[in-house]
gemmi code that builds the backbone of each chain (N, CA, C; Angstrom):
import gemmi

chains = {
    "A": [
        ("MET", (36.825, 20.647, -15.950), (35.405, 20.690, -15.419), (34.588, 19.532, -15.510)),
        ("THR", (34.186, 19.721, -17.352), (33.539, 18.938, -17.610), (33.687, 17.205, -17.570)),
        ("ILE", (35.270, 17.227, -17.973), (36.086, 15.632, -17.237), (35.562, 15.244, -15.752)),
        ("ARG", (35.775, 16.020, -15.190), (35.355, 16.058, -13.557), (33.863, 15.540, -13.088)),
        ("LEU", (33.055, 16.501, -14.219), (31.855, 16.185, -13.757), (31.452, 14.480, -14.082)),
        ("ARG", (31.626, 14.327, -15.622), (31.864, 13.160, -15.940), (32.168, 12.123, -15.208)),
        ("ASN", (33.554, 12.394, -14.327), (33.946, 11.221, -13.823), (33.324, 11.209, -12.378)),
        ("CYS", (32.759, 12.064, -11.864), (31.989, 11.969, -10.560), (30.500, 11.600, -10.782)),
        ("SER", (30.175, 11.603, -11.971), (28.592, 10.595, -12.395), (29.188, 9.625, -12.466)),
        ("LEU", (30.251, 9.311, -13.091), (30.652, 7.696, -13.619), (30.472, 6.865, -11.857)),
        ("VAL", (31.527, 7.681, -11.218), (31.501, 7.242, -9.576), (30.208, 6.836, -9.072)),
        ("LEU", (29.395, 8.100, -8.936), (28.225, 7.784, -8.541), (27.321, 6.514, -9.137)),
        ("MET", (27.275, 6.576, -10.496), (26.738, 5.337, -11.089), (26.614, 3.701, -10.913)),
        ("THR", (28.309, 4.174, -10.533), (28.958, 2.584, -10.239), (28.167, 2.404, -8.817)),
        ("ILE", (28.354, 3.301, -7.831), (28.101, 3.168, -6.448), (26.286, 2.619, -6.685)),
        ("PHE", (25.555, 3.309, -7.285), (23.920, 3.122, -7.748), (24.241, 1.424, -7.886)),
        ("CYS", (24.932, 1.452, -8.899), (24.577, -0.287, -9.738), (25.006, -1.162, -8.210)),
        ("VAL", (26.239, -0.758, -7.761), (26.559, -1.793, -6.667), (25.338, -1.807, -5.260)),
        ("GLY", (24.995, -0.581, -5.380), (23.746, -0.943, -4.311), (22.867, -1.648, -4.954)),
        ("CYS", (22.295, -1.613, -5.803), (20.917, -2.408, -6.803), (21.094, -3.927, -6.502)),
        ("SER", (22.679, -4.288, -7.179), (22.769, -5.527, -7.218), (22.937, -6.349, -5.697)),
        ("ALA", (23.541, -5.279, -4.539), (23.620, -6.087, -3.344), (22.285, -6.623, -2.803)),
        ("SER", (21.863, -7.767, -2.997), (20.646, -8.553, -3.284), (20.635, -9.352, -1.682)),
        ("GLU", (19.521, -9.893, -1.289), (19.497, -10.288, 0.133), (20.215, -11.490, 0.226)),
        ("PRO", (20.168, -12.055, 1.772), (20.846, -13.304, 1.836), (20.393, -14.746, 1.396)),
        ("ALA", (21.237, -15.466, 1.092), (20.208, -16.667, 0.613), (19.198, -17.338, 1.504)),
        ("PRO", (17.793, -17.255, 0.683), (16.737, -17.824, 1.892), (17.130, -19.550, 2.322)),
        ("THR", (18.371, -20.035, 2.916), (18.470, -21.324, 3.138), (17.282, -21.808, 4.059)),
        ("ASN", (16.828, -20.836, 5.167), (15.997, -21.240, 6.075), (14.802, -21.255, 5.707)),
        ("ARG", (13.982, -20.399, 4.610), (12.781, -20.510, 3.969), (12.760, -22.008, 3.258)),
        ("ILE", (13.539, -22.356, 2.806), (13.473, -23.414, 1.783), (13.620, -24.839, 2.641)),
        ("THR", (14.160, -24.536, 3.632), (14.072, -25.616, 4.872), (12.932, -25.727, 5.520)),
        ("GLN", (12.070, -24.735, 5.489), (11.187, -24.547, 6.327), (9.958, -25.089, 5.163)),
        ("ALA", (9.806, -24.854, 3.802), (8.928, -25.057, 3.032), (9.118, -26.800, 2.808)),
        ("ASP", (10.207, -27.431, 2.593), (10.710, -28.711, 2.666), (10.066, -29.555, 3.961)),
        ("LEU", (10.050, -28.836, 5.220), (9.088, -29.359, 6.342), (7.820, -29.315, 6.194)),
        ("ALA", (7.367, -28.454, 5.702), (5.868, -28.064, 5.611), (5.488, -29.179, 4.376)),
        ("ILE", (6.418, -29.277, 3.496), (5.601, -30.240, 2.667), (5.653, -31.752, 3.024)),
        ("ARG", (6.733, -32.319, 3.815), (6.789, -33.509, 4.430), (5.251, -33.456, 5.545)),
        ("ALA", (5.277, -32.627, 6.357), (4.170, -32.555, 7.382), (2.475, -32.701, 6.485)),
        ("ALA", (2.804, -32.183, 5.324), (1.510, -32.407, 4.631), (1.676, -34.129, 3.839)),
        ("VAL", (2.423, -34.325, 3.447), (2.472, -35.763, 2.973), (2.298, -36.674, 4.049)),
        ("ASP", (2.788, -36.703, 5.561), (2.246, -37.391, 6.608), (0.541, -36.997, 6.626)),
        ("ALA", (0.124, -36.091, 6.497), (-1.124, -35.907, 6.619), (-2.071, -36.541, 5.745)),
        ("LYS", (-1.290, -37.182, 4.590), (-2.110, -37.883, 3.662), (-2.820, -36.417, 2.562)),
        ("ALA", (-1.769, -35.789, 2.543), (-2.474, -34.437, 1.598), (-2.141, -35.014, 0.073)),
        ("ALA", (-1.120, -36.274, -0.410), (-1.189, -36.942, -1.409), (-2.370, -37.374, -2.109)),
        ("ASP", (-3.055, -37.689, -1.212), (-4.347, -38.092, -1.556), (-5.839, -37.320, -1.571)),
        ("LEU", (-5.558, -36.547, -0.509), (-6.948, -35.388, -0.094), (-6.774, -34.276, -0.504)),
        ("ALA", (-5.346, -33.417, -0.663), (-5.217, -32.567, -1.306), (-4.441, -32.127, -2.344)),
        ("PRO", (-4.260, -33.060, -3.439), (-3.346, -33.273, -4.332), (-2.760, -32.011, -5.130)),
        ("VAL", (-3.665, -31.200, -5.366), (-3.353, -29.684, -6.192), (-2.509, -28.835, -5.331)),
        ("GLU", (-2.958, -28.809, -4.213), (-2.376, -28.129, -3.287), (-0.583, -28.283, -3.110)),
        ("LEU", (-0.706, -29.578, -2.688), (0.865, -30.422, -2.477), (1.422, -30.305, -3.727)),
        ("GLN", (1.063, -30.368, -5.195), (1.764, -30.412, -6.352), (2.530, -29.116, -6.505)),
        ("SER", (1.604, -27.965, -5.966), (1.622, -26.745, -6.498), (3.148, -26.210, -5.656)),
        ("ALA", (2.629, -26.861, -4.474), (4.074, -26.637, -3.079), (5.129, -27.240, -3.827)),
        ("ARG", (4.924, -28.546, -3.859), (6.302, -29.168, -4.835), (7.103, -28.849, -5.793)),
        ("ASP", (6.262, -27.920, -6.873), (6.566, -27.486, -8.073), (7.115, -26.298, -7.381)),
        ("LYS", (6.677, -25.051, -6.659), (7.471, -24.094, -6.325), (8.673, -24.225, -5.220)),
        ("LEU", (9.132, -25.278, -4.735), (9.760, -25.554, -4.070), (11.039, -25.914, -4.858)),
        ("ALA", (10.724, -26.822, -6.151), (11.512, -27.313, -7.044), (12.094, -25.653, -7.786)),
        ("GLN", (11.279, -24.942, -7.975), (11.355, -23.798, -8.742), (12.486, -22.980, -8.000)),
        ("ALA", (12.154, -22.959, -6.671), (12.951, -22.218, -5.439), (14.733, -22.126, -5.407)),
        ("ARG", (14.623, -23.822, -5.214), (15.719, -24.270, -5.654), (16.752, -23.993, -6.720)),
        ("LYS", (15.987, -23.994, -7.725), (16.472, -23.624, -9.153), (17.256, -22.268, -8.741)),
        ("MET", (16.139, -21.053, -8.477), (16.386, -19.801, -8.124), (17.448, -19.948, -7.290)),
        ("MET", (18.055, -20.575, -6.312), (19.083, -20.698, -5.088), (20.322, -20.864, -6.202)),
        ("ALA", (20.383, -21.993, -7.094), (21.296, -22.069, -7.429), (21.892, -21.377, -8.651)),
        ("ALA", (21.103, -20.553, -9.191), (21.162, -19.174, -9.952), (21.459, -17.893, -9.186)),
        ("GLU", (21.469, -17.812, -7.911), (21.529, -16.832, -7.065), (20.772, -15.681, -7.272)),
        ("LYS", (19.591, -16.142, -7.739), (18.209, -15.196, -7.711), (17.744, -15.020, -6.354)),
        ("TYR", (18.057, -14.815, -5.330), (17.642, -15.275, -3.956), (16.245, -14.195, -3.799)),
        ("THR", (15.915, -12.876, -3.932), (14.592, -12.724, -3.933), (13.513, -13.714, -4.625)),
        ("GLU", (13.610, -14.290, -5.708), (12.899, -15.034, -6.486), (12.717, -16.333, -5.717)),
        ("ALA", (13.983, -16.530, -5.317), (13.840, -18.036, -4.191), (13.269, -17.812, -2.957)),
        ("ARG", (13.664, -16.614, -2.292), (12.656, -16.744, -1.111), (10.931, -16.376, -1.412)),
        ("ARG", (11.022, -15.731, -2.302), (9.285, -15.728, -2.700), (8.791, -17.075, -3.099)),
        ("LEU", (9.051, -18.135, -3.786), (8.979, -19.239, -4.006), (8.793, -20.155, -3.023)),
        ("ALA", (9.747, -20.292, -2.189), (9.862, -21.283, -1.002), (8.817, -20.856, -0.165)),
        ("ALA", (8.531, -19.484, 0.084), (7.225, -18.811, 0.925), (5.942, -19.071, 0.712)),
        ("SER", (5.520, -18.917, -0.624), (4.365, -19.858, -1.314), (4.314, -21.307, -1.469)),
        ("ALA", (5.730, -22.191, -1.396), (5.759, -22.994, -1.754), (5.300, -23.682, 0.141)),
        ("GLN", (5.658, -23.046, 0.941), (5.361, -23.576, 2.516), (3.870, -23.226, 2.802)),
        ("VAL", (3.019, -22.280, 2.077), (1.908, -21.760, 2.620), (0.874, -22.692, 1.681)),
        ("ASP", (1.440, -23.285, 0.675), (0.830, -24.168, -0.137), (0.593, -25.556, 0.399)),
        ("ALA", (1.970, -25.649, 1.204), (1.739, -27.034, 1.724), (0.654, -26.882, 3.032)),
        ("GLU", (0.918, -26.006, 3.754), (0.195, -25.940, 5.041), (-0.988, -25.916, 4.825)),
        ("LEU", (-1.816, -25.550, 3.376), (-2.938, -25.240, 3.080), (-3.250, -27.068, 2.580)),
        ("ALA", (-2.224, -27.378, 2.337), (-3.003, -28.755, 1.771), (-2.761, -29.852, 2.714)),
        ("GLU", (-2.100, -29.452, 3.949), (-2.255, -30.279, 5.171), (-3.125, -30.019, 5.894)),
        ("ALA", (-4.149, -28.760, 6.008), (-5.196, -28.155, 6.779), (-5.905, -28.857, 5.945)),
        ("LYS", (-6.007, -28.875, 4.857), (-7.287, -29.388, 3.782), (-7.226, -31.189, 4.043)),
        ("ALA", (-6.219, -31.460, 4.222), (-6.097, -33.112, 4.068), (-6.819, -33.816, 5.728)),
        ("GLU", (-6.334, -32.637, 6.885), (-6.820, -32.982, 8.025), (-8.395, -32.808, 8.064)),
        ("THR", (-8.738, -31.769, 7.431), (-10.517, -31.596, 7.800), (-11.194, -32.343, 7.006)),
        ("THR", (-10.666, -32.699, 5.718), (-11.091, -33.914, 5.030), (-11.340, -35.256, 5.891)),
        ("VAL", (-10.248, -35.660, 6.709), (-10.567, -36.773, 7.398), (-11.439, -36.271, 8.439)),
        ("MET", (-11.545, -35.575, 9.324), (-12.313, -35.205, 9.929), (-13.490, -34.942, 9.569)),
        ("ARG", (-13.945, -34.056, 8.604), (-15.601, -34.295, 8.172), (-16.018, -35.571, 7.913)),
        ("ARG", (-15.303, -36.367, 7.044), (-15.542, -38.135, 6.606), (-15.859, -38.838, 8.194)),
        ("ALA", (-15.504, -38.449, 9.224), (-15.437, -39.396, 10.536), (-16.829, -38.633, 11.067)),
        ("ALA", (-17.042, -37.306, 11.044), (-18.144, -36.627, 11.612), (-19.492, -37.168, 10.857)),
        ("ASP", (-19.207, -37.044, 9.496), (-20.440, -37.824, 8.597), (-20.474, -39.362, 8.954)),
        ("GLN", (-19.666, -39.975, 9.210), (-19.949, -41.539, 9.264), (-20.798, -41.615, 10.359)),
        ("ILE", (-20.546, -40.925, 11.427), (-20.943, -40.560, 12.860), (-22.421, -40.254, 12.734)),
        ("LEU", (-22.712, -39.156, 11.827), (-23.971, -38.738, 11.664), (-25.065, -39.435, 11.161)),
        ("ARG", (-24.439, -40.694, 10.265), (-24.985, -41.427, 9.299), (-25.415, -42.805, 10.288)),
        ("GLY", (-24.553, -42.641, 11.070), (-24.865, -44.041, 12.147), (-23.966, -44.917, 11.892)),
        ("ALA", (-23.214, -44.945, 10.551), (-22.597, -45.897, 9.953), (-21.262, -46.422, 10.921)),
        ("TYR", (-20.736, -45.385, 11.682), (-19.394, -45.329, 12.328), (-19.829, -45.100, 14.051)),
        ("LYS", (-19.277, -46.154, 14.755), (-19.839, -45.813, 16.066), (-18.328, -45.685, 16.647)),
        ("PRO", (-17.794, -44.547, 17.453), (-17.072, -44.677, 18.134), (-16.291, -45.833, 19.121)),
        ("PRO", (-15.926, -46.737, 19.523), (-15.884, -47.551, 20.241), (-15.648, -47.104, 22.063)),
        ("THR", (-16.802, -47.257, 22.867), (-16.753, -47.049, 23.954), (-15.414, -47.627, 25.110)),
        ("GLU", (-15.265, -46.783, 26.075), (-14.378, -47.267, 26.938), (-14.362, -48.718, 27.354)),
        ("ALA", (-15.386, -49.143, 27.485), (-15.597, -50.802, 27.792), (-15.226, -51.499, 26.447)),
        ("GLU", (-15.529, -51.217, 25.588), (-15.483, -51.899, 24.421), (-13.989, -52.062, 23.944)),
        ("ARG", (-13.145, -50.603, 24.108), (-11.894, -50.534, 24.140), (-11.366, -51.644, 24.924)),
        ("GLU", (-11.720, -51.706, 26.134), (-11.095, -52.248, 27.052), (-10.891, -53.725, 26.139)),
        ("SER", (-12.591, -54.237, 26.114), (-12.605, -55.750, 26.023), (-12.541, -56.446, 24.610)),
        ("ARG", (-11.803, -55.048, 23.651), (-11.563, -55.775, 22.275), (-10.391, -57.174, 22.211)),
        ("LYS", (-9.398, -56.706, 23.053), (-8.297, -57.696, 22.746), (-8.745, -59.193, 22.830)),
        ("PRO", (-9.353, -59.345, 23.679), (-9.703, -60.512, 24.003), (-11.011, -61.301, 23.281)),
        ("LEU", (-12.023, -60.002, 23.021), (-12.972, -60.403, 21.999), (-12.417, -60.573, 20.520)),
        ("THR", (-11.506, -60.222, 19.806), (-10.974, -60.287, 18.607), (-10.354, -61.657, 18.523)),
        ("SER", (-9.665, -61.816, 19.537), (-8.401, -62.720, 19.453), (-9.022, -64.316, 19.828)),
        ("GLU", (-10.327, -64.426, 20.515), (-10.781, -65.643, 20.775), (-11.152, -66.426, 19.616)),
        ("PRO", (-12.228, -65.588, 18.746), (-12.842, -66.479, 17.707), (-11.676, -66.467, 16.746)),
        ("ALA", (-10.762, -65.907, 16.387), (-9.703, -66.298, 15.534), (-9.091, -67.791, 15.819)),
        ("ALA", (-8.872, -67.658, 17.590), (-8.441, -68.703, 17.726), (-9.076, -70.120, 17.743)),
        ("LYS", (-10.507, -69.850, 17.588), (-11.495, -70.663, 17.918), (-11.457, -71.428, 15.910)),
        ("ASP", (-11.405, -70.252, 15.087), (-11.488, -70.253, 13.749), (-9.934, -71.363, 13.515)),
        ("ARG", (-9.263, -71.076, 14.150), (-7.844, -71.817, 13.398), (-8.010, -73.457, 14.131)),
        ("ALA", (-8.617, -73.520, 15.199), (-8.704, -74.635, 15.837), (-9.788, -75.727, 14.945)),
        ("THR", (-10.773, -75.256, 14.350), (-11.597, -75.657, 13.792), (-11.273, -76.417, 12.337)),
        ("GLN", (-10.555, -75.505, 11.949), (-9.804, -76.066, 10.475), (-8.846, -77.167, 10.371)),
    ],
    "B": [
        ("MET", (0.387, 42.076, -25.828), (1.242, 42.046, -25.093), (0.266, 41.049, -23.396)),
        ("ARG", (-0.442, 41.973, -23.095), (-1.299, 41.782, -22.038), (-2.060, 40.374, -22.275)),
        ("LEU", (-2.645, 40.271, -23.695), (-3.064, 38.908, -23.913), (-2.120, 37.849, -23.425)),
        ("ASN", (-0.800, 37.853, -23.983), (0.364, 36.803, -23.814), (0.475, 36.719, -22.281)),
        ("ASN", (0.467, 37.691, -21.460), (0.844, 37.573, -20.349), (-0.347, 36.686, -19.372)),
        ("ARG", (-1.612, 36.997, -20.288), (-2.750, 36.064, -19.412), (-2.337, 34.700, -19.968)),
        ("LEU", (-2.253, 34.742, -21.117), (-2.074, 33.199, -21.490), (-1.138, 32.730, -20.684)),
        ("LYS", (-0.138, 33.309, -20.386), (1.161, 32.814, -19.623), (0.556, 32.132, -18.260)),
        ("PHE", (0.101, 32.732, -17.653), (-0.737, 32.886, -16.497), (-1.584, 31.506, -16.540)),
        ("ARG", (-2.546, 31.474, -17.410), (-3.417, 30.518, -17.626), (-2.726, 29.068, -17.676)),
        ("ASP", (-1.631, 29.457, -18.606), (-0.474, 27.789, -18.447), (-0.095, 27.536, -17.214)),
        ("LEU", (0.538, 28.685, -16.506), (0.941, 28.078, -15.250), (0.045, 27.605, -14.542)),
        ("LEU", (-0.977, 28.285, -14.443), (-2.224, 27.712, -13.508), (-2.664, 25.726, -14.113)),
        ("ALA", (-2.436, 26.393, -15.315), (-3.031, 24.656, -15.738), (-1.855, 23.626, -15.181)),
        ("LEU", (-0.487, 23.991, -15.389), (0.269, 23.358, -15.075), (0.361, 23.060, -13.312)),
        ("VAL", (0.115, 23.996, -12.860), (-0.013, 23.765, -11.324), (-0.919, 22.743, -11.400)),
        ("PHE", (-1.974, 22.887, -11.396), (-3.336, 22.117, -11.589), (-3.023, 20.608, -11.926)),
        ("PHE", (-2.112, 20.395, -12.862), (-1.639, 19.239, -13.359), (-1.143, 18.780, -12.480)),
        ("LEU", (0.075, 19.147, -11.962), (1.282, 18.721, -11.073), (0.355, 18.333, -9.466)),
        ("THR", (-0.241, 19.259, -9.148), (-0.999, 18.879, -8.063), (-1.763, 17.738, -7.879)),
        ("SER", (-2.618, 17.236, -8.906), (-3.292, 16.402, -9.294), (-2.831, 15.200, -9.398)),
        ("LEU", (-1.472, 15.199, -9.938), (-0.537, 14.177, -10.383), (-0.268, 13.726, -9.092)),
        ("VAL", (0.138, 14.393, -8.147), (0.890, 13.994, -6.891), (-0.397, 13.284, -5.612)),
        ("ILE", (-1.579, 13.985, -5.946), (-2.637, 13.608, -5.000), (-2.727, 12.311, -5.755)),
        ("GLY", (-2.725, 11.886, -6.968), (-2.801, 10.492, -7.734), (-2.386, 9.566, -7.586)),
        ("CYS", (-0.853, 9.916, -7.533), (0.257, 9.030, -6.727), (-0.104, 8.629, -5.726)),
        ("ALA", (-0.109, 9.601, -4.682), (-0.233, 9.299, -3.136), (-1.693, 7.962, -3.054)),
        ("ALA", (-3.005, 8.311, -3.916), (-3.713, 7.086, -3.706), (-3.933, 6.089, -4.257)),
        ("VAL", (-2.681, 5.961, -5.200), (-2.525, 4.642, -6.368), (-2.580, 3.502, -5.107)),
        ("GLN", (-3.307, 2.534, -5.657), (-3.523, 1.234, -5.095), (-3.122, 0.132, -5.744)),
        ("ASN", (-2.891, -1.132, -5.203), (-2.540, -2.017, -5.525), (-3.740, -3.259, -5.616)),
        ("PRO", (-4.223, -3.418, -7.089), (-5.548, -4.162, -7.449), (-5.553, -5.124, -6.464)),
        ("THR", (-4.250, -6.133, -6.334), (-3.865, -7.605, -5.798), (-4.161, -7.029, -4.201)),
        ("LEU", (-3.353, -6.225, -3.950), (-3.375, -6.224, -2.335), (-4.711, -5.518, -1.775)),
        ("GLU", (-5.838, -4.854, -2.892), (-7.168, -4.394, -1.988), (-7.474, -5.766, -2.372)),
        ("GLY", (-7.616, -6.265, -3.382), (-8.319, -8.103, -3.478), (-7.885, -8.518, -2.028)),
        ("ALA", (-6.776, -8.886, -1.597), (-6.495, -9.767, -0.385), (-7.306, -9.052, 0.957)),
        ("ARG", (-7.173, -7.543, 0.834), (-7.688, -6.889, 1.880), (-9.363, -6.992, 1.956)),
        ("GLU", (-9.819, -7.384, 0.950), (-11.463, -7.418, 0.747), (-11.831, -8.464, 1.736)),
        ("ALA", (-10.602, -9.779, 0.985), (-11.106, -11.195, 1.663), (-10.817, -11.287, 2.910)),
        ("TYR", (-9.881, -10.564, 3.421), (-9.476, -10.692, 4.882), (-10.859, -10.010, 5.675)),
        ("GLU", (-11.159, -8.878, 4.762), (-12.321, -8.221, 5.840), (-13.582, -9.016, 5.873)),
        ("LYS", (-13.709, -9.415, 4.729), (-14.907, -10.665, 4.541), (-14.630, -11.618, 5.601)),
        ("ALA", (-13.219, -12.448, 5.873), (-13.008, -13.472, 6.594), (-13.571, -13.064, 8.182)),
        ("LEU", (-12.994, -11.834, 8.261), (-12.864, -11.283, 9.822), (-14.684, -11.208, 10.212)),
        ("ARG", (-15.570, -10.866, 9.330), (-16.743, -11.086, 9.406), (-17.524, -12.051, 9.683)),
        ("ASP", (-16.592, -13.251, 9.227), (-17.533, -14.419, 9.271), (-17.209, -15.382, 10.883)),
        ("PRO", (-18.168, -15.028, 11.564), (-18.807, -15.596, 12.567), (-17.583, -17.088, 12.792)),
        ("LEU", (-18.024, -18.102, 12.185), (-16.900, -19.254, 11.771), (-15.811, -19.366, 11.776)),
        ("ILE", (-15.208, -18.538, 11.428), (-13.484, -18.460, 11.505), (-13.306, -17.460, 12.823)),
        ("ALA", (-14.071, -16.725, 12.892), (-13.606, -15.615, 13.948), (-13.640, -16.766, 15.486)),
        ("ARG", (-14.666, -17.453, 15.547), (-14.837, -18.539, 16.327), (-13.888, -19.418, 16.691)),
        ("ASN", (-13.433, -20.158, 15.583), (-12.888, -21.211, 15.663), (-11.274, -20.994, 14.941)),
        ("ALA", (-11.020, -20.055, 14.229), (-9.536, -19.759, 13.832), (-9.002, -18.554, 13.905)),
        ("GLY", (-9.290, -17.969, 14.768), (-8.920, -16.464, 15.438), (-7.317, -16.099, 14.994)),
        ("ALA", (-6.711, -17.008, 15.545), (-5.118, -16.761, 15.362), (-4.872, -17.103, 14.127)),
        ("ALA", (-5.430, -18.451, 13.467), (-4.617, -18.633, 12.051), (-5.053, -16.920, 11.247)),
        ("LEU", (-6.454, -16.793, 11.380), (-6.477, -15.334, 10.377), (-5.654, -14.225, 11.120)),
        ("GLY", (-5.295, -14.061, 12.074), (-4.329, -13.469, 12.860), (-3.145, -13.576, 11.706)),
        ("ARG", (-2.622, -14.397, 11.427), (-1.476, -14.505, 10.614), (-1.673, -13.908, 9.203)),
        ("ALA", (-2.762, -14.004, 8.980), (-3.042, -13.485, 7.532), (-3.101, -11.984, 7.608)),
        ("GLY", (-3.646, -11.353, 9.345), (-3.554, -9.744, 9.405), (-2.189, -9.223, 9.022)),
        ("GLN", (-1.479, -10.215, 10.006), (-0.048, -9.700, 10.124), (0.374, -9.536, 8.905)),
        ("THR", (0.469, -10.523, 8.154), (1.191, -10.175, 6.637), (0.386, -9.281, 5.618)),
        ("LEU", (-0.831, -9.161, 6.024), (-1.442, -7.987, 5.110), (-0.826, -6.647, 5.651)),
        ("GLN", (-0.763, -6.494, 6.718), (0.040, -5.653, 7.599), (1.540, -4.982, 6.923)),
        ("THR", (2.275, -5.853, 6.881), (3.648, -5.876, 6.352), (3.338, -5.555, 4.402)),
        ("ALA", (2.700, -6.121, 4.079), (2.048, -5.620, 2.490), (1.885, -4.270, 2.566)),
        ("ASP", (1.065, -3.550, 2.922), (0.863, -2.580, 3.239), (1.851, -1.685, 3.617)),
        ("LYS", (2.348, -1.639, 4.466), (4.169, -1.011, 4.817), (4.778, -0.963, 3.481)),
        ("ILE", (5.094, -1.936, 2.771), (5.970, -2.182, 1.607), (5.299, -1.279, 0.708)),
        ("TRP", (4.268, -1.346, 0.439), (3.190, -0.601, -0.665), (3.781, 0.812, -0.318)),
        ("ALA", (3.282, 1.154, 0.973), (3.291, 2.585, 1.425), (4.990, 3.053, 1.128)),
        ("GLU", (5.961, 2.463, 1.656), (7.313, 2.908, 1.703), (8.067, 2.811, 0.426)),
        ("GLU", (7.650, 1.524, 0.032), (8.749, 1.357, -1.097), (7.892, 0.995, -2.530)),
        ("HIS", (6.700, 0.665, -2.154), (5.790, 0.888, -3.727), (6.508, -0.735, -4.992)),
        ("ASP", (6.770, -1.536, -3.682), (7.905, -2.523, -4.670), (6.532, -3.480, -4.752)),
        ("ALA", (5.681, -3.640, -6.145), (4.581, -4.058, -6.700), (4.950, -5.579, -6.766)),
        ("ALA", (6.230, -6.237, -7.180), (6.470, -7.490, -6.893), (5.962, -8.705, -5.557)),
        ("GLU", (6.835, -7.403, -4.769), (6.911, -8.597, -3.365), (5.466, -7.852, -2.736)),
        ("VAL", (4.678, -6.696, -3.021), (3.603, -6.803, -2.380), (2.552, -7.605, -3.316)),
        ("GLU", (2.700, -8.259, -4.496), (1.519, -8.944, -4.606), (1.830, -10.297, -4.356)),
        ("HIS", (3.281, -10.653, -4.013), (3.661, -12.042, -3.301), (2.843, -12.354, -2.023)),
        ("LEU", (3.314, -10.940, -1.158), (2.460, -10.944, 0.156), (1.195, -11.519, -0.073)),
        ("ALA", (0.432, -10.339, -1.033), (-0.910, -10.618, -1.047), (-1.239, -12.012, -1.579)),
        ("TYR", (-0.476, -12.673, -2.297), (-0.837, -14.406, -2.263), (-1.024, -15.219, -1.313)),
        ("ILE", (0.155, -14.591, -0.117), (0.212, -15.272, 1.165), (-0.857, -15.074, 2.348)),
        ("VAL", (-1.330, -13.703, 1.825), (-2.424, -13.613, 2.660), (-3.827, -14.386, 2.110)),
        ("GLN", (-4.538, -14.474, 0.845), (-4.991, -14.940, 0.447), (-5.203, -16.442, 0.696)),
        ("LYS", (-3.995, -16.964, 1.049), (-3.547, -18.373, 1.373), (-3.832, -18.690, 2.643)),
        ("ARG", (-3.098, -17.940, 3.587), (-3.648, -17.705, 4.934), (-5.046, -17.858, 5.659)),
        ("ILE", (-5.655, -16.852, 4.549), (-7.191, -16.714, 4.925), (-8.144, -18.163, 4.700)),
        ("GLU", (-7.212, -18.654, 3.992), (-7.830, -20.097, 3.105), (-7.759, -20.971, 4.189)),
        ("ILE", (-6.626, -21.332, 4.870), (-6.150, -22.122, 5.981), (-7.037, -21.629, 7.311)),
        ("ALA", (-7.381, -20.642, 7.608), (-7.678, -20.398, 8.705), (-9.469, -21.195, 8.293)),
        ("ARG", (-10.117, -20.682, 6.951), (-11.465, -21.152, 6.531), (-11.078, -22.828, 7.331)),
        ("THR", (-10.475, -23.214, 6.602), (-10.222, -24.839, 6.572), (-10.090, -25.094, 8.086)),
        ("ILE", (-9.242, -24.600, 8.768), (-9.189, -24.899, 10.538), (-10.633, -24.589, 11.045)),
        ("ALA", (-11.048, -23.652, 10.568), (-12.574, -23.456, 11.150), (-13.592, -24.794, 11.038)),
        ("GLN", (-13.367, -25.393, 9.636), (-14.447, -26.380, 9.308), (-13.919, -27.536, 9.960)),
        ("ARG", (-12.404, -27.647, 9.871), (-12.326, -28.610, 10.882), (-12.522, -28.763, 12.183)),
        ("ARG", (-12.535, -27.603, 13.092), (-13.165, -27.645, 14.464), (-14.863, -27.914, 14.462)),
        ("VAL", (-15.572, -27.441, 13.254), (-16.829, -27.669, 13.333), (-16.940, -29.131, 13.540)),
        ("ALA", (-16.453, -29.985, 12.464), (-16.531, -31.582, 12.281), (-15.890, -32.063, 13.594)),
        ("SER", (-14.791, -31.612, 14.223), (-14.425, -32.113, 15.435), (-15.552, -32.313, 16.488)),
        ("GLU", (-16.178, -30.876, 16.624), (-17.261, -30.902, 17.472), (-18.698, -31.560, 16.968)),
        ("GLU", (-18.816, -31.977, 15.961), (-19.614, -32.991, 15.697), (-19.495, -34.169, 16.146)),
        ("ILE", (-18.170, -34.377, 15.955), (-17.910, -35.685, 16.590), (-18.226, -36.091, 18.269)),
        ("GLU", (-17.623, -34.784, 18.470), (-17.510, -34.920, 20.083), (-19.265, -35.150, 20.908)),
        ("GLN", (-20.301, -34.394, 19.972), (-21.279, -33.953, 20.637), (-22.088, -35.103, 20.654)),
        ("PRO", (-22.392, -36.363, 19.898), (-23.239, -37.538, 19.698), (-22.890, -38.328, 21.263)),
        ("GLN", (-21.295, -38.472, 21.014), (-20.983, -38.868, 22.156), (-21.168, -38.552, 23.545)),
        ("SER", (-21.003, -37.373, 23.503), (-21.564, -36.982, 24.972), (-23.045, -37.092, 25.711)),
        ("SER", (-23.503, -36.822, 24.294), (-25.248, -37.105, 24.116), (-25.853, -38.785, 24.506)),
        ("ARG", (-24.725, -39.671, 23.924), (-25.001, -41.052, 24.546), (-24.830, -41.469, 25.729)),
    ],
}
model = gemmi.Model(1)
for chain_id, residues in chains.items():
    chain = gemmi.Chain(chain_id)
    for i, (resn, *xyz) in enumerate(residues, 1):
        res = gemmi.Residue()
        res.name, res.seqid = resn, gemmi.SeqId(i, " ")
        for name, pos in zip(("N", "CA", "C"), xyz):
            atom = gemmi.Atom()
            atom.name, atom.element = name, gemmi.Element(name[0])
            atom.pos, atom.b_iso = gemmi.Position(*pos), 0.0
            res.add_atom(atom)
        chain.add_residue(res)
    model.add_chain(chain)
structure = gemmi.Structure()
structure.add_model(model)
structure.setup_entities()
């Protein structure tokens, strides 16, 4: 009787352990999304305008890849998701900085966005003096 | 004998009281990181600048907060909930940044239209 009970508990323990170790699938998509988010942030000049957030995203993505290689998929998924959100924040901050600088320049009057007429006439205006300069040299 | 019985009854009563308070206490246990994220989200909801300019971005923070609440209530998975709370905080920050960008964008458009 006691041997049966012991066997039964061993079987149950094995089932429990197998159930616990059956972890989630590899978060390949998450890693790809994080990578794309980092690329988008780099395109938005986050390396100059939001370096802390961009570096955090890169470090986390590198860690996530290490965890993937070690088959620690839960940790890999969390790190990749954190990397993605850090990269999205880096991109948003970079874009906001660009927009804020432009708005400040306009408010100070240092930057005047070209009117439609100026944009139309820009090509002949910029090319003619250059041609004249070359001719005089 | 009577005194002994009374003592036993008192012990039983104390045990019942202890177990009841333990059950109530466990049910009400909060995760401080999750509560911090909730506080930040509610503060962002009250911010008219975010509500007007980055409602959709803030909505994503709210969805993640709901997921974190569900996981905390059903599984009590502290590591997962703390991870999701971090995502909520970052999404709030993204929403605030987007709102600031829209304000700057409006400032650029206003002087042009007034000229």
